[in-house]
Residue frames as a rotation matrix with the C-alpha (Angstrom) as fourth column:
MET 1
0.209 0.191 0.959 -29.06
-0.432 0.898 -0.085 46.27
-0.877 -0.397 0.270 -41.56
PRO 2
-0.793 -0.580 -0.187 -27.54
-0.442 0.336 0.832 43.96
-0.420 0.742 -0.523 -44.13
SER 3
-0.129 0.740 -0.660 -29.75
-0.946 0.108 0.305 42.44
0.297 0.664 0.686 -46.85
LYS 4
0.496 0.404 0.769 -31.45
-0.650 0.760 0.020 39.16
-0.576 -0.509 0.639 -46.09
THR 5
0.927 -0.192 -0.321 -29.77
-0.169 0.551 -0.817 37.70
0.334 0.812 0.479 -49.15
ILE 6
0.002 -0.992 0.128 -26.32
-0.580 -0.105 -0.808 38.35
0.814 -0.072 -0.576 -47.69
ILE 7
-0.148 0.029 0.989 -27.34
-0.959 0.241 -0.151 36.90
-0.242 -0.970 -0.008 -44.33
ASP 8
0.819 0.516 0.251 -28.72
-0.432 0.842 -0.325 33.80
-0.379 0.158 0.912 -46.08
LEU 9
0.684 -0.631 -0.366 -25.51
-0.236 0.283 -0.930 33.41
0.690 0.722 0.045 -48.08
LEU 10
-0.222 -0.835 0.503 -23.37
-0.752 -0.182 -0.634 33.66
0.621 -0.519 -0.588 -44.96
GLY 11
0.152 0.415 -0.897 -25.48
0.134 0.891 0.434 31.10
0.979 -0.186 0.079 -43.15
ASP 12
0.760 0.222 -0.610 -24.64
0.569 0.226 0.791 30.28
0.314 -0.948 0.046 -39.56
LYS 13
-0.222 -0.926 -0.306 -21.52
0.970 -0.241 0.028 32.45
-0.099 -0.291 0.952 -39.67
ALA 14
0.114 0.339 0.934 -23.46
0.626 -0.755 0.197 35.59
0.772 0.562 -0.298 -40.54
GLU 15
0.950 0.308 -0.053 -23.60
0.220 -0.541 0.812 37.01
0.222 -0.783 -0.581 -37.00
SER 16
0.427 -0.880 -0.210 -19.89
0.608 0.107 0.786 36.48
-0.669 -0.463 0.581 -36.43
ILE 17
-0.330 -0.584 0.742 -18.84
0.944 -0.212 0.253 37.97
0.010 0.784 0.621 -39.80
LEU 18
0.109 0.446 0.888 -21.16
0.555 -0.768 0.318 40.93
0.824 0.459 -0.332 -39.80
ASN 19
0.955 0.224 0.193 -20.45
-0.024 -0.592 0.806 41.97
0.295 -0.774 -0.560 -36.23
HIS 20
0.381 -0.893 -0.241 -16.66
0.891 0.424 -0.164 41.43
0.248 -0.152 0.957 -36.34
LYS 21
0.978 -0.207 -0.007 -14.56
-0.192 -0.919 0.344 43.98
-0.077 -0.336 -0.939 -34.49
CYS 22
0.477 -0.872 -0.106 -10.92
0.167 0.208 -0.964 44.29
0.863 0.442 0.245 -35.60
LYS 23
0.875 -0.221 -0.431 -8.41
0.466 0.138 0.874 43.75
-0.133 -0.965 0.224 -32.76
ILE 24
-0.211 -0.948 0.238 -5.58
0.977 -0.211 0.024 45.59
0.027 0.238 0.971 -34.52
ASP 25
0.322 0.265 -0.909 -5.34
0.454 -0.886 -0.098 49.25
-0.831 -0.381 -0.405 -33.68
LYS 26
0.954 0.104 0.281 -5.14
0.299 -0.401 -0.866 51.72
0.023 0.910 -0.414 -36.59
SER 27
0.694 -0.720 0.015 -1.88
-0.697 -0.667 0.263 53.03
-0.179 -0.193 -0.965 -35.24
GLN 28
0.088 -0.679 0.729 -0.23
-0.221 0.700 0.679 49.62
-0.971 -0.221 -0.088 -35.78
ILE 29
0.534 0.190 0.824 -0.86
0.679 0.485 -0.552 49.66
-0.504 0.854 0.129 -39.53
THR 30
-0.365 -0.700 -0.613 1.67
-0.004 -0.658 0.753 51.15
-0.931 0.277 0.238 -41.91
LEU 31
0.726 0.682 0.090 0.06
0.142 -0.020 -0.990 52.38
-0.673 0.731 -0.111 -45.12
PRO 32
-0.007 -0.752 0.659 2.03
0.946 0.208 0.247 52.28
-0.323 0.625 0.710 -48.34
SER 33
-0.347 -0.197 -0.917 3.27
0.005 -0.978 0.208 55.57
-0.938 0.067 0.341 -49.77
PRO 34
0.673 0.599 -0.435 2.10
-0.388 -0.214 -0.896 56.83
-0.630 0.772 0.088 -53.15
THR 35
0.258 -0.675 -0.692 5.43
-0.931 0.019 -0.366 55.63
0.260 0.738 -0.623 -54.60
HIS 36
0.258 -0.123 0.958 5.27
-0.641 0.720 0.265 52.17
-0.723 -0.683 0.107 -53.02
VAL 37
0.915 0.104 0.390 5.26
0.192 0.738 -0.647 50.25
-0.355 0.667 0.655 -56.34
ASP 38
0.720 -0.688 0.087 8.26
-0.221 -0.346 -0.912 52.19
0.658 0.638 -0.401 -57.61
ASP 39
0.184 -0.675 0.714 10.11
-0.967 -0.253 0.010 51.92
0.174 -0.693 -0.700 -54.29
ILE 40
0.138 -0.063 0.988 9.56
-0.597 0.791 0.134 48.20
-0.790 -0.608 0.072 -53.72
TRP 41
0.538 0.289 0.792 8.97
0.243 0.847 -0.473 46.51
-0.807 0.447 0.385 -57.10
THR 42
0.702 -0.252 -0.666 11.12
-0.654 -0.599 -0.463 48.46
-0.283 0.760 -0.585 -59.61
TYR 43
-0.220 -0.937 -0.270 14.00
-0.975 0.222 0.022 46.07
0.040 0.268 -0.963 -59.43
SER 44
-0.024 0.309 0.951 11.99
-0.364 0.883 -0.296 42.92
-0.931 -0.354 0.092 -59.33
ASN 45
-0.908 -0.329 0.258 11.59
0.071 0.487 0.870 40.52
-0.412 0.809 -0.419 -62.20
ARG 46
0.004 0.989 0.148 8.00
0.567 0.120 -0.815 41.62
-0.824 0.088 -0.560 -62.82
ASN 47
-0.266 0.039 0.963 6.93
0.956 -0.122 0.268 42.74
0.128 0.992 -0.005 -66.25
ASN 48
-0.989 -0.131 -0.074 6.59
0.140 -0.982 -0.130 46.49
-0.055 -0.139 0.989 -66.74
ARG 49
-0.426 0.904 0.038 2.96
-0.200 -0.135 0.971 46.01
0.882 0.406 0.238 -67.75
VAL 50
0.121 0.474 -0.872 2.25
0.751 0.531 0.392 44.44
0.649 -0.702 -0.292 -64.34
LEU 51
-0.512 -0.441 -0.737 3.89
0.836 -0.456 -0.307 47.36
-0.201 -0.773 0.602 -62.51
GLN 52
-0.861 0.179 0.477 1.75
0.093 -0.865 0.492 50.01
0.500 0.468 0.728 -64.32
């Protein structure tokens, strides 16, 4: 059970937020590969420090 403080902070939306069920099936989500940053962002104009 979530803490009373969290429930108080969420207010009247607490029930909806805390009991939300995702409608997207896991099989529909494509997870990024371990080399995602290199594959996608290497040739962008982003600073090397940002890409690290």
